[in-house]
N, C-alpha and C positions, 0 to 999 in steps of 0.2 A: 499446211502445217506439217502435216506430215513428210514433205519434200523436205522440207527446212532440218527435221529433225533426222533424217535422213540423211542429207549431206552434211549437217555437224560432225555427226556419230563419221563418215565414214575412213578419215585418217586414223579413229580408233581401231577402226573393224581390223581395218587394213593391219595397222601395229598385231594386234593380236593376233593374226593368222599370220604373219611372217613369225611372231614367239613361237605360234604352236609349231608350224613346220620347221622349224629352228633356220629360216631361209636368213639372209643377209638382210640390214635396215633398207637396203638397196635397191632389194629384188624387185624385178621389172613387173608393170601389169601387163594386163595378156596384152592388151593393145602393143605397149612397148617391145615385147619379147614375142610377137610377132611380126611387126614393124623390121625385128633384127634378123629375121628369116634371109636365108640366100635369096635373090630375085628368081631363084626359077621353080620356089616353094610357096607355094597356094599356101595365103594368109589365115585362112577358116582351118581345112587338113590337117596343116603342118608338116606334107611333104607337095613330091611333086606332080600330083595329080589332084583335082578336086572328090570331095565326096559325092558321090552321082546322087541325084535325089530316089528317094526311095521309091515314089508313082513310075521312076523311068524303068524300074530294075524288074528282072523276070519273077518269078516264083523260088527259084533258089536264091535269088539276090534278095530280094524281101527277106528271105527265113533269115539271112546271115546278118544283115540291116537290123533287124530284130533285137538275135541274140547279142547282138553288140553293144545297142540300145539299153536292153533289160538288168546288165550288171552281171551278165556271163563275161563279157572279158572286162580285163583289169583296165584297158586303156582306152576300152569303148573305141570309138570310129576313129576317134587319133590317136591312132594303132595300126599295126597289123590287121584288124580287121577293116578299117577303114580302105586301107590299100587292096585286099584280096578281093571287094566286091566288084573289082574288075574282073575276076575270074570265082564266079560265086560257087560255082560246081566243083572247084577244086577246094574252096574254104566247106564245104560243107566237108570234104573228106579229114582236113586238115583239121577242122574241129573236132570231127569225132575221134582223134586220133587224143588232142589236148584235154577231151572229156574220160576220154580210155587213161587216160596217164594220172589225171588227176581222183578219177573215182574207182576206179574198177582194177586197175594194173595191180595193187597191193604194196606199191612203190611205197615207203612212209613220207610224210611232208618232208621233214628235215631233209632226207638223202634225196628226195624229188629237187627240191631248190639247191641243192650244191650240187647239184649236177647242171641244171638252167644257169646257175650264174657261174660256173665253170664253162658254158658252151659259150653265157656270154659276153666272156674274158677273154675267149679265146677270139671271139671273133671282132674284139674292141668296139662292141655295140654301147655307146653310153645309153640309147631309150629301154633296152631292155635290159640294161641293170638296174636305171634308175628307178623301173619297174615291179622287180623281182627284188630289190633288197632290203624293202622291207617286211615281202612276202615271207625273206627268208627269215627272218628276225623274228616274226610272228611264229611260226613254224617251229624258233628253238634253235636256230643256227649261231653259232657263236659272235662274236665279236671276232677276237680271233681268227676265228676260221674264214670272216669273211675279207677281215683284211687281209689273210695271206693269199687268197685267190682274188682279191683286187690288184696286190702291189705284184703278183706273181713271188710273193715270200718264202721261206724256206716251210715244209709241212712239220718237221719235226716238233714234236712236242703238243699236237694238237689229237683229238678222238681218233683210234685209228680209222675208224668209219669214215670219219670228214677225210682226213689223209689220204686214205685209199681212193677213195671216189677224186679229186683230185689229182693224184697220182696217174690214176685213168685217165682224165680229158686231159692233161699236159702230153704225156704219150702217144693218146688217139689226135687229138689236133696240134700240137708243137712237135712232137716226134715223127708222129706220122706212123708210128710203129709201138704195138703195144709187146711188152718183153714178157715173156713165158713164166716171170716168178708175178708179175702186175697181174697177168688173167688170172693165174689159179690162184691166187689171193684175192681177187674177187669174185671168182668162182665158189669159190669156200665160204668168202661172209655173204653173199646174195643170191645163190645158186642161178644154174645155167637159165633158168627161165624169166629169170628179177634181174638177172646180166645182160640177158636181151634186151629187155624192157628199157632200163636204166639208157643204153648205149644208143636204142632209138629217141628215146629223151632228149637226148644229148643231142640227136642229130636233127630232130622237130627243131629245135632253139636254135640252131646252127643256121636251120634255113632259116625262119624269120629275119634272123640277123640279117642272113645275105637281103632279102627283099627289104629290108628295115635301111638297109646299107645305099639299095640301088634307089630309095625314092627318099635318100636322104631324109628320114624321118625325124622332127627334132624334136626334143623335150616339151614335154605338155607346160603350158605359163604357168608359174611359181615353182617349176620341180628345177631342181639342178642336181648336179652328176659329179661327184670329185675321181669319177674312175682315170685314171692315167692312160694316154695316146701312146705310143699303140696299145 
């Protein structure tokens, strides 16, 4: 009887989930999404390698695996943490850096997420963008700022701090040259120590985007991204 009820309710639950997430009614099921992956992408991991089994990992790998499955990672194992299992020693250092940026650097969450989105946009990485766009909203980043980053739009009219971070990122990643004026404004706004940390933060997430690109990390089932390409 329970199986019959569950089966009858499945379409209702699916429609409710679609309405909740804002996805279209034609959103793919996990199975359908996986079947649409490129042929060299693993259907379970969502990238070009299978996720290693926990029992096959060394102590460092098990630690990385457990951290990713404990909720400390936004994407869990279907994301950079899964790929990093192939280099667990490096992953330990990367995760320590991420923890520092989030907990100990003193970078305000809003500033942090604008910097991350700017790096994700510079690398045109849909997975990283899709993971952090909702986080940015929760941190208080306005739709106008998100839209300006996403569509490479004008930054005039945005809050001064938002515009400054975006400008710093654009000069860094697009122009490969930060003007003296932008540097002076950023140093005044954030101070020398925090400016170094913000720059390292953007570099860290551009590195992650490179990892996701090489291993062709696919969006998770049910996840959508309207990030223009490139």
